[in-house]
N, C-alpha and C positions, 0 to 999 in steps of 0.2 A: 579198472573201472572203463566201461566203453566210452569212447569219444562222443557218442551220441547222448550221453547222460550230462545232465546239468548238475554239477556238484553244489551242494549247500554248505556254507561256511559253518563252523562249530560254535559261532557266537561266544567268543571269549570275552569275559567282563572283568577280569582281574589279570594283572601281568603274570602272576604265578601260573597261570594256566597256559602260558605260551610254551611251557615245558611239553605240553601234551598236543601242540599244534601238529598237524599232520600234513599241511601245505602252507608254505610261507613264500611270499614275495618280498624280496629284498631290493631296495633301491640304494645305490651308492653314487654320490655326486663326484664331479670332476675334481673339485678341490681335495677330496679325500683320497684320490688315485695318483696325484702328480706331486712332484716335488716343487721347491721354491722356483725353479727356472721354467716350470710349466710341462716339464718331461713326465712321461708316465714312470711311476715308481713301482718296479716289479715287486719289491718287499711288501707294499701295501696290498697288492693283489693277492700275494701269497698268504697274507694273514687272513684274509675274507675267505679265501678257498679252505683254509684250515679249520676255521669254524664252520663252513659249510659241510665239510667232510664229518664233522661230529654229529651234525644233524642228520646227515644221510645214514649214519651208523645206528641211529635211533628211530629210523623209519620215516624221517620227515622229508617230504619232497620240497625242492627249492627252485624257485625262478629268480634269477638275477636281472634286474634291469639296471644296466650300466651306463653312466655317462662316461665321457673321456675320449670319444673318438676324434674330436677337434682338438682337444688338448694334447692328445698323444702326438699329433702331428706338428704342434708349434715349434718344437725343437729340430726335428729333422727338416722342416720347411724354412727355419730361420725366422719365424714370425715371433715378435716380442709378446703378443696378446691374441685373444680370440679376435679374428677379423670382423669387421662390422658389416661388409658387403655380403649379400647371398651368394654370389659366385664364388668369393674366396672362402666362405664358409663350407660350400659344397665341395671345392677342391681339397680343403684340409680334411674333411670328413672322409672323402675318397681314399686319402692316404691313411688317415688315422683309424678308420674302420678295421683295416687289415691288420694294423699293428695292435689295436685293442683286443681283437679276437684271438690273435696269436698269443698275446700275453695271458689272457684268461685261460687259454688252452693249456699253456705251459703250467700255469699255477695249479689247476685242478688235476692235471696229469700226475702230479707228485703225489696225489692221493688216489690214484686209479680211476678217476672219474673223467668221463667224457663231456664235452661241452658241445652245444649247438647254437649257432648265431642265428638271430631273428631280427630283421631290420623292418620296421614299420613306419608308416606315414598315416596321418589321420584319415585319409581316405579308405585306408584298410579297415577301419572300424565305423566308417559312415554307412557303408552299404550293407545290408543285412547278410547277403552271401558271403562277402569276404570276412565279415564279423565272425560268422560261424566257421569259416575256414581257418582263421586265425586261432580260434579256440580249439578246433580239432588238431591242428598242427602242434600247438603247445601240450595238449594231452598225450598225443602220440609220443612226443619227446620224453615226457614224464614217464610214460609207460616203458620206454626203452632204458630208463635209469640215467637218462642224461641230465645235464644242468642247462636248460635253455638260457642263453645270454641276450637279453632284449635291449634294443636301443632304437631311437628314432633314426630313420634314415635320411640324415641331412644331406646326403649327396644329391637326393632328387626332391627333397622337400623344399618348399618355398614359404614366405611369410603367410601365404593364403591357404596352405594345405598342411600346416605343422601342428604338432601338439603344443609347442612352445615351451615345454620343459618336461623333463623326464619323471617329475614327481606326479604330475598328472597322468602320464603314460603308465606308470607303476600302479597308481590306483585303479585305472581302467583295466590293466591285466589282472590284477587282484580280483576285480570284480567279475570279469568274464569266466576266470578260472574257478570261482568260489573259494578263494584262499581264506585260510583261518586267520591269517595275520599278515600285515603289511609293515615292513620294518624300514624306516626311512634313515639312512645313515648319512651324516653330514660331518661338517667340522665343528659343530657346536653340541655339546653332550646333552642339551635339553632345551626346553623353552623356559624362558625367565620372564619375571615380572617387568623387568628393564634389561637394558644391555649387560650382560654378565658382569662386566669389569665395574659397573657403577655401584657405589655404596648403597646397601640395602636391597639390592637385587636378589631375589629368591627364585629357586627353581620351582617350576609348576610340575607336580608329579603326575597328576590325572587331570585330563579335560573331559567331562561329561558332555558338554555342549560347547562348540567352537564359537557360537553366538555370544557366549558370556566373556569372550576375551576382547570385547569392543573397547575396553578401556587400557588394554595392555599395549605398551609400546613395542611394535614389532617392525623390523627392518624389511625391506622388499628387495634389496638389490643383492645379487648373488656375487660370486667370486670373479676374479678376472679371467678365469678359465671356464666359467660355467654361465648359466642362464637363470637358474632358479634362485630362490630366497625363502626366508621364513614363510612368507605370505603364501607362496606356491605349495610349501609343505603342509601347512594348515589346511588349505584348500583339498590336498590329496588325502590327508588324514580324515577330513570331513566327509569326503566322497566314500572312503572305505568303510567308515564306522557306520554311516547311515545305511549302507547296503550289507551290513552283517559281519563285516571283516574288521577285527580290531587292528589298531595301528599303534606303532611305538616309533617315536622319534629320539634319536640319540646320535653319539659320535661313533665312527667306524673303530675307534680304539675300544669301545665299550660293547662292540657287537656280542662278544661272547657271553658277557654278563647278561645282556638283554635277553638272549634265547634261554638262558637258564632262569629266566623269571625273577631276576634280582631288581632292587629297587634303583634303577637307573633310568634316565631319559624322561620323556613324558609320554604317558600312556592315554590312549583314546579307547575306551571300551566299546565293543561292538553293540549297536543298537538291536533290539529285538523287533521281530515283525518281518516277514518275508516280502521282498520287493521283487516284482517280476523283471527278469533280466531285459526284456525289451523296453520297458519304461525307463530302466537306469540307463540304458544305451541311449535311448532318445534325449534324456536329461543331460548327460554328462558327455557323451562321446560324439555328438552330431553338432552339425550347424545347418540351418535350414537353407535348402536349395532355392527358396523363394518365400514370399510372405503373403498370407491371406489377411487383409484388413477387414475388421468386423464392425457391425454397428453395436450399440450399447446392449441390445437383447442378447445377441449371440455372445458377446463377450462376458456377460454375466453368466450365461450357461456353461462357458468353458471354465470360468472361475469356480462354478459350483462343483466341478468334477464328476457330475452326474449324467450329462447329456453329451451325445454326439454333436458334432459341428455340422449343421445343414447349410446347403448352399444359399438359402434365402438370407442368411444372415451376413454373408460376404459382400462388402461394398467394393473392394478392388483387390486385383491379383496383381502381385508384383514379382517379376522374374519369369523366366522360361525353364520348365522342368517337366519330366515325364511322370506318369502315375507311379505310385509306390515308394516315392522318396520322401524324407524328412523335409517339412516345411514349417516355418515360423508362423505363429498366430498372433496378431497384433490387435489391441484395443484401439478405439477411434482416435485416441491422442497419440497413436504410433508405439506405444510401449509393447514390447513383446510379452505376452502372457502365457504362451503355451507352444507346444512343438508336436507335430504328429505325422503319420504317414499317410499322405493324401490318396484318396481312392482314384482321383482323376489327374489328367495332365492340366497344365496351366491354360491352355487353349480351351480345353472342355470346362474348366472353372470359370473362365471369363464369360463363356456362353450360359453357364448356369447361375452365375452370381445374381443374387436378389430374386431369384425365382423359387416359388414353393414347391414341393415335392411333386405334386400332381401337375403342375404347370411344366415342370422340367420333363417329366415323363412324357406328357403329350406332344411337346415340342421337339425332344430330342431322342426318346426311346426309353424303354422299360428300364434298362440298367441304370439310367439316371435318377431313379428313386433312392439310390443309396445315399447315405450321408457322405459330405465332402471328406470328413475324417470321422471314423468311429471312434466312440469313446474308449474303446480297449486299445486303440492305437495312439491315444492322446495323452499327453503329460503336461501339467500345470507347472509353470517356471516360477 
């Protein structure tokens, strides 16, 4: 497939269909790759690579989103647990990324498979050009028969520009590649109605709608070597399933059973209906470079999903930004209700704010007749 083409997922609606998946994104957490001391456990990586080799043999492409860079460095650096400060996290990641890449290369080499390391920050998927570049690079790696190993670039990421967890990163990678399935491997074999060790706790086999889990007790804290938790995994599964990619959450030990379509883990069937890549990107992969505050009429038009945002409805422009970047759209009470690609810079929008189309054209020029955000570039949150 040409890297210019946008692949559409197969819309798997039953776990048995995972056997026919042709492109899978697999995310594995730090706790599933390390031993009790926090050191990278090569045997665990070898086990994942062995299953991946069976997938390759049946023609399935695999992208691996691997946590563990910081965890891999804890032992060599003499750190008892994941550091809290950003500089120490960055230093540990610098050491650990090399160790992790080497370990995965060794694991897949045993099955005559080549790996390629891909380190991303949130800014890589915020800008349209780099978003496309990431997709093209991953497609090219897959065409070459390699296994892309993706991780967040914790060496350069800060709290302000990071994904926050590799579950979200994996779901975004699955979306931009049009993967058939996202498999989230963790240290728990499935989602349960209560903590698994509690009496009466039952496995939840299938989740049609994440919103229906409101009454389920779900932990939110990850392990001492990771940042994720069950809440982030549910969010990732929801992102994937609503964009046409089935998701399965299970333990690393049950990976082989999962890809054979057996009744393990918790399955999230793909939703039907095609969602445009750009709108998904705006909803899940971006943060606004600024905020356009609206009056009640404009806010209602945005919520209706049928109209473009006109400058006459903008009451205030917050932030400094160029044209063509994502900005948040807020109702009069300050609640962010949408996000879109602005047609104008922040300075231009301040000059246009509150002015009708004809008035803006007469005062500022013909090009200012355009909407502040066209409806095709606007998503309701």
